[in-house]
PAPA-473184 format. One record per residue (C-alpha): x, y negated, z. Coordinates in steps of 0.02 Angstrom, whole numbers, plus 50000, padded with zeros to 5 digits. Each point is the difference from the previous one (the first is absolute). Example, Ala and Ser with C-alpha at 12.3 -4.5 7.8 and 13.67 -1.06 7.14 Angstrom:
506155022550390 500694982849967 
***
This chain:
511993759356777 500444998049817 498755005449868 500365017149923 500595000849821 500055013049862 501865002050033 499815004050184 500735016450059 498985010450121 501165008150126 499605011050148 500515016550075 498825008549877 500284991549832 501104986949919 499384994249831 499864984249896 498174994849987 499095004249840 499804986049873 499684999049813 501795004349952 500655013750116 498655013449988 501125014849959 501304996750134 498594997450125 499065015649947 501565010850012 500234995350183 498145001650039 499825017049918 501445006950102 499414991950161 498235006849983 500625017549960 501244999150144 498624996950126 498885013649927 498724988849913 500225006249821 498215006549998 499384982050011 500544998249818 498805013849945 498184996249959 499425017050064 500504994950176 498634986749998 498725011749922 499985012650142 498325003550082 500084996450142 501514988750005 501435005450115 499784994450183 501544988949990 499524992349831 499534982750065 501594998450102 501155005749860 499144989749865 499984984250108 501825002650048 500535001949818 499044984449948 500794990250143 501705006049940 499624993649824 499524982950066 501664999050093 501065004249847 499084989849867 500194981349968 498554988950052 499434996249823 499605018549974 499065003050163 498324997549916 500355015249891 500095010550159 498564991950093 498805003249856 500095018850030 499525011650142 501225014149966 501895000249994 500025008649830 498884987049917 501034986050075 501605008549942 499355001749822 499384982050001 501754993950043 500725010049856 498754992549879 500264982450069 501865001349968 499695005349821 500685017550017 498455009149938 499754989749843 500225007749828 501094985349948 501195002650147 500145018749968 500354997249816 501324987150041 500895012750110 499865013249864 500744988349869 501394995550122 500415018550018 499975003349813 501054984549964 501375004750122 501615002449901 501715005350060 501464988849957 501565010049956 501414998250127 498774995150136 499545010950149 499075016149962 499515001350183 499214982749994 499015005349846 499385015650089 499494990250154 499094986649900 499075012749894 499475010550150 499414984550092 498884994849855 499365017749977 499565001350185 499034983649990 499025006649851 499565016550082 499334990850153 499054987649892 499175013049890 499035009750131 498615000949871 500755013349886 498604997849873 500764983149958 501835005249990 501075014350062 501875000449966 500635017450039 501775002350064 500455008549835 499394985149900 500954988650119 501575010149963 499754997249813 499764981350030 501594999550104 501045008549865 499314987649875 500574985850114 501845005449990 500075003049812 501064984249973 501555008250072 500835009849860 501135008750126 498445007950075 499225005549835 500585018150004 499575001750184 498264992849975 499625012549863 500425014850113 498914993250139 498415001949897 500265018850023 500334999750187 498805010850100 499034994550094 499834984549892 499534986550124 500634983350060 500965007150147 500985013149902 500414987749861 500584986150117 501025012850099 500995003849842 500214981749958 500544996950179 501385012849976 500554990849844 500054984150105 501175008650124 501095006749859 500164982849922 500474992650168 501385012850020 500684996249828 500104981550039 501105002750152 501575000849895 500544999449818 501025015650033 498445010050034 499254994349836 501545005449903 500015017150079 498175004549974 499915017449926 498844998049850 499345018050002 499604997850185 499104983549970 499045008249858 499395013350122 498844987050073 499204996849832 499765017249923 498285002749927 499685016450089 499934991950172 498135000350031 499925004250186 500304986850133 500925012350115 501165005049859 500324981549968 500484997550182 501215014749994 500844994049840 500184982650070 500875006550157 501145011449899 500464985449888 500474988950147 501065013850077 500975002649839 500324981449985 500594999150180 501165015049977 500924990449864 500614987450129 500525012350137 501874998250041 501105015049963 500905005850158 501875003550002 499675017950047 499125003849835 
***
């Protein structure tokens, strides 16, 4: 039998995952989090579970089973991090630390990466949204200690709007979004996502660009749009008016 490597994929009827190594922690953790929750073991991530007096009757079986699972989905060079601990939670946290994901330096690097993310005009708005949300999700998972750093979803929204400031075509839209209520990352990216759809529709043909009704387009940028539901309604109305321009006139009219 060949010796296992850090690139080996564990596959069975229960789980299929690339073994944890020093470079794939977040992809690995995503799969493990979902797998553990799916089988009803989310309480094993909570310290209070291990502090119960007395411990639950099935504690030993569940803890041993979870540790065995870790050993099967972690590369050999990291096994000692698991074997040095008696509880699943301590072994789990040790793996996180060993892979550098609890260090202040690593967290700061991710924060700087988020703050340095800049949108290139004419590139994909949807790609910008996806990249920003991915980095933000990593940071929220990393900063479980809120006394060290806590980026609220409102602050994340402000950071996102800052990241797309390079596109002059978005300038007016961005200014209105600071007044959207609720002001959070989801509502702001929803509005930008609509702009992404609108841009895609305009690129389908030069004819559409020439026929854009300026007052209608302006309706998406008016300063009094401060409610996300109102924004949705205006966007839909705008698209309907643009579509009506291209409807063929029947002979019976």
